[in-house]
Legacy VTK file of the C-alpha trace (Angstrom):
# vtk DataFile Version 3.0
C-alpha trace
ASCII
DATASET POLYDATA
POINTS 321 float
-6.712 -3.653 5.860
-7.846 -1.318 3.131
-6.328 0.794 0.364
-7.756 4.289 0.033
-6.840 6.382 -3.006
-6.569 10.091 -2.260
-5.109 10.996 -5.637
-4.845 9.013 -8.872
-3.653 11.515 -11.472
-0.269 12.049 -13.089
1.818 15.191 -13.380
-0.591 17.852 -12.175
-4.079 17.956 -10.659
-7.153 18.084 -12.860
-10.838 18.625 -12.181
-11.287 14.851 -12.093
-8.133 13.574 -10.385
-5.735 14.931 -7.806
-2.073 13.937 -7.968
-0.719 10.804 -6.383
-1.306 9.559 -2.855
-2.608 6.233 -1.563
-3.240 5.247 2.049
-2.993 1.829 3.658
-5.592 1.815 6.427
-4.529 -0.392 9.343
-7.314 0.326 11.817
-7.549 -3.193 13.233
-3.835 -3.935 12.982
-2.393 -0.680 14.378
-5.145 1.920 14.757
-3.410 4.117 12.196
-2.718 4.486 8.507
0.367 4.626 6.307
0.661 6.858 3.279
2.507 6.241 0.030
3.356 9.534 -1.710
1.956 12.932 -0.901
1.256 15.001 -3.993
0.041 18.584 -3.874
-3.420 18.838 -2.295
-3.256 15.536 -0.397
-4.371 17.147 2.860
-7.286 18.772 1.020
-8.326 15.336 -0.247
-8.213 14.042 3.325
-10.955 16.466 4.310
-13.397 14.400 2.230
-12.061 11.071 3.473
-12.143 9.005 6.680
-8.423 9.728 7.180
-7.129 12.118 9.845
-3.555 13.495 9.685
-2.987 12.830 13.381
-3.529 9.100 12.724
-0.727 8.991 10.158
2.096 6.758 11.416
4.428 6.258 8.449
4.857 7.976 5.102
6.667 6.410 2.151
7.822 8.600 -0.736
8.558 6.733 -3.954
10.522 9.528 -5.666
11.095 13.249 -5.535
9.011 14.470 -8.468
6.600 17.166 -7.348
3.389 15.282 -8.073
4.458 12.750 -5.445
6.004 15.154 -2.927
4.734 18.740 -2.939
1.889 18.029 -0.501
4.259 16.927 2.242
5.109 20.274 3.945
1.462 21.269 4.265
0.450 17.875 5.619
3.206 17.971 8.241
2.049 21.396 9.405
-1.623 20.436 9.486
-0.827 17.322 11.490
0.608 19.611 14.166
-2.300 22.091 13.980
-4.771 19.236 14.468
-3.120 17.987 17.632
-0.896 15.242 16.255
1.678 14.281 18.876
2.746 10.753 18.010
6.049 10.352 16.130
6.029 10.211 12.335
8.599 8.371 10.241
9.109 9.334 6.593
10.938 7.063 4.146
12.217 7.969 0.704
15.157 8.569 -1.632
18.275 10.587 -0.948
17.421 14.290 -0.920
14.174 13.842 1.007
15.740 14.934 4.296
17.022 18.166 2.742
13.590 18.856 1.238
11.788 18.392 4.561
14.311 20.367 6.596
14.411 23.244 4.112
10.652 23.633 3.695
10.020 23.534 7.439
12.812 26.000 8.128
12.018 28.635 5.501
8.268 28.470 6.264
8.952 28.720 10.030
6.795 25.634 10.595
7.015 24.237 14.126
5.866 20.677 14.694
4.369 19.341 17.903
5.701 15.849 17.298
8.965 14.147 16.426
9.711 13.267 12.829
12.404 10.972 11.504
13.399 11.015 7.838
14.988 7.770 6.617
16.711 7.990 3.248
16.512 4.476 1.872
18.192 2.122 -0.534
17.103 -1.301 -1.755
16.240 -3.877 0.886
14.275 -3.890 4.122
13.378 -0.360 5.200
11.156 -1.251 8.171
10.392 -4.370 10.187
8.488 -5.210 13.352
6.397 -8.136 14.586
3.498 -7.185 12.285
5.054 -6.009 9.011
8.131 -6.059 6.841
8.489 -3.258 4.307
11.077 -3.632 1.567
12.003 -1.553 -1.454
13.461 -1.956 -4.931
14.788 0.591 -7.390
12.629 1.027 -10.477
13.411 2.505 -13.890
12.466 6.179 -14.148
14.084 9.502 -15.025
15.038 9.986 -11.361
15.659 7.529 -8.543
12.277 5.882 -7.969
11.350 3.092 -5.574
8.605 0.533 -5.261
7.532 -0.702 -1.824
6.420 -4.167 -0.762
4.342 -4.355 2.425
4.262 -7.879 3.896
2.128 -8.759 6.878
3.372 -11.436 9.269
1.444 -14.728 9.263
-1.259 -15.037 11.905
-1.852 -18.058 14.100
-3.943 -20.852 12.683
-7.449 -21.761 13.845
-7.800 -23.706 17.075
-9.944 -26.852 16.631
-12.198 -26.297 19.623
-14.642 -28.947 18.421
-11.983 -31.641 18.622
-10.896 -30.469 22.065
-14.483 -30.518 23.328
-15.020 -34.024 21.954
-11.969 -35.157 23.911
-13.396 -33.708 27.100
-11.050 -30.766 27.392
-12.913 -27.741 28.719
-12.283 -24.215 27.485
-9.690 -22.381 29.553
-5.938 -21.664 29.757
-5.168 -24.885 27.880
-6.828 -23.460 24.778
-4.668 -20.346 24.964
-1.463 -22.341 25.313
-2.292 -24.541 22.352
-3.251 -21.501 20.263
0.193 -20.042 20.978
1.793 -23.256 19.704
2.746 -24.709 23.077
2.271 -28.398 23.871
0.318 -29.024 27.089
0.709 -31.843 29.636
-2.582 -32.810 31.310
-2.923 -34.070 34.918
-3.989 -37.497 33.610
-0.651 -37.890 31.813
-1.807 -37.083 28.317
0.257 -34.602 26.296
-1.586 -32.421 23.827
0.535 -31.499 20.834
-0.330 -28.056 19.505
0.098 -29.156 15.914
-2.742 -31.653 16.358
-5.225 -28.927 17.309
-4.124 -25.797 15.452
-4.296 -25.397 11.696
-1.409 -24.059 9.656
-0.601 -20.333 10.089
-2.659 -17.980 7.933
-0.386 -16.185 5.447
-0.136 -12.434 5.845
-1.255 -10.046 3.152
1.213 -8.687 0.613
0.704 -5.296 -1.039
3.074 -3.724 -3.561
2.848 -0.034 -4.442
5.138 1.337 -7.109
6.516 4.715 -7.944
6.797 5.827 -11.557
8.596 3.343 -13.764
9.111 1.907 -17.190
8.843 -1.893 -17.479
11.743 -3.542 -15.650
12.621 -6.794 -13.942
12.553 -5.152 -10.519
8.773 -4.742 -10.801
8.038 -8.434 -11.257
10.569 -9.376 -8.585
9.110 -6.975 -6.038
5.516 -7.924 -6.867
5.992 -11.708 -6.991
2.979 -13.412 -5.418
1.487 -10.206 -4.038
-2.200 -10.008 -3.216
-2.411 -6.518 -4.723
-0.161 -4.602 -7.093
-0.694 -0.840 -7.427
0.987 0.167 -10.667
1.150 3.423 -12.573
-0.697 3.501 -15.904
0.101 6.977 -17.116
-0.642 6.111 -20.739
-2.893 3.872 -22.792
-1.302 1.344 -25.104
-1.793 3.513 -28.203
0.437 6.156 -26.536
3.302 3.795 -25.799
5.758 6.098 -27.582
4.910 8.858 -25.088
5.296 6.428 -22.207
8.800 5.495 -23.276
9.793 9.104 -23.947
8.746 10.158 -20.441
9.926 7.058 -18.545
6.441 5.798 -17.734
4.318 2.685 -18.252
1.174 1.932 -20.201
-1.779 0.027 -18.796
-0.666 -2.989 -20.834
2.817 -2.756 -19.283
1.220 -2.832 -15.844
-1.019 -5.769 -16.731
1.908 -7.712 -18.160
3.876 -7.181 -14.966
0.889 -8.312 -12.868
0.480 -11.453 -14.965
4.193 -12.296 -14.866
4.420 -11.679 -11.108
1.380 -13.846 -10.349
-0.429 -11.214 -8.300
-4.010 -11.510 -7.110
-5.286 -8.142 -8.308
-3.947 -5.151 -10.213
-4.955 -1.567 -9.498
-4.079 1.085 -12.071
-3.384 4.648 -10.943
-1.317 7.729 -11.907
-3.361 8.272 -15.072
-2.748 11.129 -17.491
-5.404 13.850 -17.613
-5.376 13.600 -21.421
-7.895 10.736 -21.335
-11.635 11.314 -21.266
-14.156 8.611 -20.369
-13.693 6.889 -23.726
-9.918 6.927 -23.369
-10.111 5.567 -19.830
-12.372 2.755 -20.991
-9.792 1.828 -23.636
-7.018 1.972 -21.051
-8.841 -0.369 -18.665
-9.936 -2.732 -21.439
-6.358 -3.006 -22.723
-5.169 -4.032 -19.276
-8.011 -6.477 -18.601
-7.308 -8.241 -21.888
-3.888 -9.166 -20.478
-4.812 -9.442 -16.800
-8.573 -9.731 -16.180
-8.612 -8.909 -12.460
-7.656 -5.277 -13.040
-9.287 -2.167 -11.545
-8.844 1.480 -12.479
-8.726 3.588 -9.320
-10.403 6.958 -8.963
-10.007 9.545 -6.223
-11.736 8.510 -2.978
-12.053 4.917 -4.127
-11.153 2.209 -1.629
-10.676 -1.524 -1.752
-10.503 -4.026 1.092
-7.642 -6.524 1.148
-8.849 -9.767 2.784
-6.582 -12.178 4.633
-7.310 -14.877 2.091
-8.910 -15.147 -1.306
-8.719 -13.047 -4.442
-10.032 -9.513 -4.503
-13.111 -9.227 -6.690
-15.466 -6.737 -5.050
-14.149 -3.186 -4.669
-15.946 -0.641 -2.514
-16.374 3.100 -2.923
-17.062 5.006 -6.150
-17.220 2.849 -9.300
-13.610 2.224 -10.413
-14.496 2.581 -14.087
-15.769 6.154 -13.715
-13.750 9.079 -15.065
LINES 1 322
321 0 1 2 3 4 5 6 7 8 9 10 11 12 13 14 15 16 17 18 19 20 21 22 23 24 25 26 27 28 29 30 31 32 33 34 35 36 37 38 39 40 41 42 43 44 45 46 47 48 49 50 51 52 53 54 55 56 57 58 59 60 61 62 63 64 65 66 67 68 69 70 71 72 73 74 75 76 77 78 79 80 81 82 83 84 85 86 87 88 89 90 91 92 93 94 95 96 97 98 99 100 101 102 103 104 105 106 107 108 109 110 111 112 113 114 115 116 117 118 119 120 121 122 123 124 125 126 127 128 129 130 131 132 133 134 135 136 137 138 139 140 141 142 143 144 145 146 147 148 149 150 151 152 153 154 155 156 157 158 159 160 161 162 163 164 165 166 167 168 169 170 171 172 173 174 175 176 177 178 179 180 181 182 183 184 185 186 187 188 189 190 191 192 193 194 195 196 197 198 199 200 201 202 203 204 205 206 207 208 209 210 211 212 213 214 215 216 217 218 219 220 221 222 223 224 225 226 227 228 229 230 231 232 233 234 235 236 237 238 239 240 241 242 243 244 245 246 247 248 249 250 251 252 253 254 255 256 257 258 259 260 261 262 263 264 265 266 267 268 269 270 271 272 273 274 275 276 277 278 279 280 281 282 283 284 285 286 287 288 289 290 291 292 293 294 295 296 297 298 299 300 301 302 303 304 305 306 307 308 309 310 311 312 313 314 315 316 317 318 319 320
């Protein structure tokens, strides 16, 4: 599992950052990727990424401000042009269905695949045997959601060494034990699965927020997450601007990460007003509160391991402007 940042800017695109979109790559888990937000130019960003529109399975919109939404009609059309045929499900606030239907209709865009638009509220928005996705309302000028992506636990490790020492050869018995089933042997012995399989491995937990001011919903949604992706539109010295425009500072994000007990914090949705010096201040402010903080840039990616704290990002240096 990997997070790939297509756009990390706030409000409007700049020469250094496109507007917001982040992908969750699930190549091993599902052979696809999910997308959170789709700002203007997202499909253009994909051209310089390993992501292909036809591989997009689910799209989650946090709120209906243009810098999180205006790239959606073009991406839907390009997915059809590039041969996408698998269904696509889009989640987001009330009004999203009208936006999608209207833009497709007036542009005479014809899709080659089925789409379903799910207008959400708080609670579980999607669940299968691999993932549970839930949402909470945040505090912004419009209805804005944060999403929590929880992976199901995976089976524990089978102690093959112990089985071999007890004279039990590799075969169907191993598979049954791995699945948690007790096995009766011809000699009368009964092998209890719990004696040979370690505890289940916890699934990964990723939280990606829409725009928000500090609120209790953030820490509740992010509690115990491996990764929290939080907007950091402003540096701490511009906190008055953050409050006036219903946004957060980097320190607000770091405080939420600390209070929620997350493993790593990734800052995104950064104002174009900051040059390299300003960005360095922004990151330093956050790391003073929560040391394991990264500042994302466009086309930066970070792997999310099944266990352990994230320390080594991959892709372009996260501290670059």
